[in-house]
DRENLO-792876 format. One record per atom (N, C-alpha, C): atom name; residue number from 0; x, y, z; residue in one letter. Coordinates in steps of 0.1 Angstrom, whole numbers, plus 5000, padded with zeros to 4 digits. Layout:
<atoms>
  atom    n  east  north    up  res
    CA  NUM     X      Y     Z    A
...
</atoms>
This chain:
<atoms>
  atom    n  east  north    up  res
     N    0  9360   5114  6943    X
    CA    0  9358   5123  6932    X
     C    0  9372   5128  6927    X
     N    1  9372   5130  6914    X
    CA    1  9384   5135  6908    X
     C    1  9385   5150  6909    X
     N    2  9397   5156  6908    X
    CA    2  9398   5170  6909    X
     C    2  9390   5178  6899    X
     N    3  9388   5172  6887    X
    CA    3  9380   5178  6877    X
     C    3  9365   5179  6881    X
     N    4  9360   5168  6887    X
    CA    4  9346   5168  6892    X
     C    4  9345   5178  6903    X
     N    5  9354   5180  6912    X
    CA    5  9354   5189  6923    X
     C    5  9354   5203  6917    X
     N    6  9362   5206  6907    X
    CA    6  9363   5219  6901    X
     C    6  9350   5223  6894    X
     N    7  9344   5213  6888    X
    CA    7  9331   5215  6881    X
     C    7  9320   5218  6891    X
     N    8  9320   5211  6902    X
    CA    8  9310   5213  6913    X
     C    8  9312   5227  6919    X
     N    9  9324   5231  6921    X
    CA    9  9327   5245  6926    X
     C    9  9322   5256  6917    X
     N   10  9323   5253  6904    X
    CA   10  9318   5263  6895    X
     C   10  9303   5265  6896    X
     N   11  9296   5255  6899    X
    CA   11  9281   5256  6900    X
     C   11  9276   5263  6913    X
     N   12  9285   5265  6923    X
    CA   12  9281   5272  6935    X
     C   12  9281   5287  6933    X
     N   13  9270   5294  6935    X
    CA   13  9270   5308  6933    X
     C   13  9280   5315  6942    X
     N   14  9284   5327  6938    X
    CA   14  9294   5335  6945    X
     C   14  9290   5338  6959    X
     N   15  9277   5342  6961    X
    CA   15  9273   5346  6975    X
     C   15  9274   5334  6984    X
     N   16  9272   5322  6979    X
    CA   16  9272   5310  6988    X
     C   16  9287   5307  6992    X
     N   17  9296   5309  6982    X
    CA   17  9310   5307  6985    X
     C   17  9315   5317  6996    X
     N   18  9311   5329  6995    X
    CA   18  9315   5339  7005    X
     C   18  9308   5336  7019    X
     N   19  9296   5331  7018    X
    CA   19  9289   5328  7031    X
     C   19  9296   5316  7038    X
     N   20  9300   5307  7031    X
    CA   20  9307   5296  7037    X
     C   20  9320   5300  7043    X
     N   21  9328   5308  7037    X
    CA   21  9340   5313  7042    X
     C   21  9338   5322  7054    X
     N   22  9328   5330  7054    X
    CA   22  9325   5339  7065    X
     C   22  9320   5331  7078    X
     N   23  9314   5319  7076    X
    CA   23  9309   5312  7087    X
     C   23  9319   5302  7093    X
     N   24  9331   5302  7088    X
    CA   24  9341   5292  7093    X
     C   24  9346   5297  7107    X
     N   25  9348   5310  7109    X
    CA   25  9353   5314  7122    X
     C   25  9342   5313  7132    X
     N   26  9345   5305  7143    X
    CA   26  9336   5303  7154    X
     C   26  9341   5310  7166    X
     N   27  9332   5316  7173    X
    CA   27  9336   5322  7186    X
     C   27  9330   5314  7197    X
     N   28  9338   5309  7205    X
    CA   28  9333   5301  7216    X
     C   28  9335   5308  7230    X
     N   29  9324   5309  7237    X
    CA   29  9325   5315  7250    X
     C   29  9328   5304  7261    X
     N   30  9337   5307  7269    X
    CA   30  9340   5298  7280    X
     C   30  9329   5299  7291    X
     N   31  9324   5288  7294    X
    CA   31  9313   5288  7304    X
     C   31  9320   5288  7318    X
     N   32  9315   5296  7326    X
    CA   32  9320   5297  7340    X
     C   32  9314   5286  7348    X
     N   33  9322   5281  7357    X
    CA   33  9317   5271  7367    X
     C   33  9312   5278  7379    X
     N   34  9309   5271  7389    X
    CA   34  9303   5277  7401    X
     C   34  9313   5287  7407    X
     N   35  9326   5283  7408    X
    CA   35  9336   5291  7414    X
     C   35  9339   5303  7406    X
     N   36  9337   5302  7392    X
    CA   36  9340   5313  7383    X
     C   36  9329   5324  7384    X
     N   37  9317   5320  7389    X
    CA   37  9306   5330  7390    X
     C   37  9306   5338  7403    X
     N   38  9313   5333  7412    X
    CA   38  9314   5340  7425    X
     C   38  9321   5353  7424    X
     N   39  9318   5363  7432    X
    CA   39  9325   5376  7432    X
     C   39  9339   5374  7437    X
     N   40  9348   5383  7433    X
    CA   40  9362   5381  7436    X
     C   40  9365   5381  7451    X
     N   41  9357   5389  7459    X
    CA   41  9360   5389  7474    X
     C   41  9357   5376  7480    X
     N   42  9346   5369  7475    X
    CA   42  9343   5356  7480    X
     C   42  9353   5346  7476    X
     N   43  9358   5347  7464    X
    CA   43  9368   5338  7459    X
     C   43  9381   5339  7468    X
     N   44  9385   5351  7471    X
    CA   44  9397   5353  7480    X
     C   44  9395   5347  7493    X
     N   45  9383   5348  7499    X
    CA   45  9380   5343  7512    X
     C   45  9380   5328  7512    X
     N   46  9374   5322  7501    X
    CA   46  9374   5307  7500    X
     C   46  9388   5302  7498    X
     N   47  9396   5308  7489    X
    CA   47  9409   5304  7486    X
     C   47  9419   5305  7497    X
     N   48  9416   5314  7506    X
    CA   48  9426   5316  7517    X
     C   48  9423   5307  7529    X
     N   49  9413   5298  7529    X
    CA   49  9410   5289  7540    X
     C   49  9421   5278  7540    X
     N   50  9422   5272  7551    X
    CA   50  9432   5260  7552    X
     C   50  9427   5249  7544    X
     N   51  9414   5246  7543    X
    CA   51  9409   5235  7536    X
     C   51  9413   5237  7521    X
     N   52  9411   5249  7516    X
    CA   52  9414   5252  7502    X
     C   52  9429   5250  7499    X
     N   53  9437   5255  7508    X
    CA   53  9452   5253  7506    X
     C   53  9456   5239  7506    X
     N   54  9451   5231  7515    X
    CA   54  9454   5217  7516    X
     C   54  9449   5210  7503    X
     N   55  9437   5213  7499    X
    CA   55  9432   5207  7486    X
     C   55  9441   5210  7474    X
     N   56  9445   5222  7473    X
    CA   56  9454   5226  7462    X
     C   56  9467   5219  7462    X
     N   57  9472   5215  7474    X
    CA   57  9484   5208  7475    X
     C   57  9483   5193  7474    X
     N   58  9470   5188  7474    X
    CA   58  9468   5174  7474    X
     C   58  9470   5167  7460    X
     N   59  9471   5154  7460    X
    CA   59  9473   5146  7448    X
     C   59  9460   5146  7440    X
     N   60  9448   5146  7447    X
    CA   60  9436   5146  7440    X
     C   60  9434   5159  7431    X
     N   61  9439   5170  7436    X
    CA   61  9438   5183  7429    X
     C   61  9446   5182  7416    X
     N   62  9458   5176  7418    X
    CA   62  9467   5175  7406    X
     C   62  9460   5165  7395    X
     N   63  9454   5155  7400    X
    CA   63  9447   5146  7391    X
     C   63  9435   5153  7384    X
     N   64  9428   5161  7392    X
    CA   64  9417   5169  7386    X
     C   64  9422   5179  7375    X
     N   65  9433   5185  7378    X
    CA   65  9439   5195  7368    X
     C   65  9443   5187  7356    X
     N   66  9449   5176  7357    X
    CA   66  9454   5168  7346    X
     C   66  9442   5163  7338    X
     N   67  9431   5159  7345    X
    CA   67  9419   5154  7338    X
     C   67  9413   5166  7330    X
     N   68  9412   5178  7336    X
    CA   68  9407   5189  7329    X
     C   68  9415   5193  7316    X
     N   69  9428   5192  7318    X
    CA   69  9437   5195  7306    X
     C   69  9435   5185  7295    X
     N   70  9434   5172  7299    X
    CA   70  9432   5161  7289    X
     C   70  9419   5163  7282    X
     N   71  9409   5167  7290    X
    CA   71  9395   5169  7284    X
     C   71  9396   5181  7274    X
     N   72  9402   5192  7278    X
    CA   72  9403   5203  7269    X
     C   72  9411   5200  7256    X
     N   73  9422   5192  7257    X
    CA   73  9429   5187  7246    X
     C   73  9421   5178  7237    X
     N   74  9414   5169  7243    X
    CA   74  9405   5160  7235    X
     C   74  9394   5168  7228    X
     N   75  9388   5177  7235    X
    CA   75  9378   5186  7229    X
     C   75  9383   5193  7217    X
     N   76  9394   5199  7218    X
    CA   76  9400   5207  7207    X
     C   76  9404   5198  7196    X
     N   77  9409   5186  7198    X
    CA   77  9412   5177  7188    X
     C   77  9400   5172  7181    X
     N   78  9389   5169  7188    X
    CA   78  9377   5165  7182    X
     C   78  9371   5175  7174    X
     N   79  9371   5188  7179    X
    CA   79  9365   5199  7171    X
     C   79  9373   5201  7158    X
     N   80  9386   5200  7159    X
    CA   80  9395   5201  7148    X
     C   80  9392   5190  7137    X
     N   81  9390   5178  7142    X
    CA   81  9387   5167  7133    X
     C   81  9374   5169  7126    X
     N   82  9364   5174  7134    X
    CA   82  9351   5176  7128    X
     C   82  9352   5187  7117    X
     N   83  9360   5198  7120    X
    CA   83  9361   5208  7110    X
     C   83  9368   5204  7097    X
     N   84  9377   5194  7099    X
    CA   84  9385   5189  7087    X
     C   84  9377   5179  7079    X
     N   85  9366   5174  7084    X
    CA   85  9359   5164  7076    X
     C   85  9348   5171  7068    X
</atoms>
């Protein structure tokens, strides 16, 4: 479409619809809590202070898991950004 066609199409959109589209752009996303996130803080402290938890946090598998989560979050945000731009 040419810029003239786009401008003509925008003129045909009523004012209330233009404002509604602008107002709906901002999205609020709530972070979903996992199983560990839903536990009370006292239980979290007890679980985190165990030897097994300490060994797991120092392990290579834990580092891989953190990297995978970070990559997933980055992919998710890039995908969402791409969808918004289209």
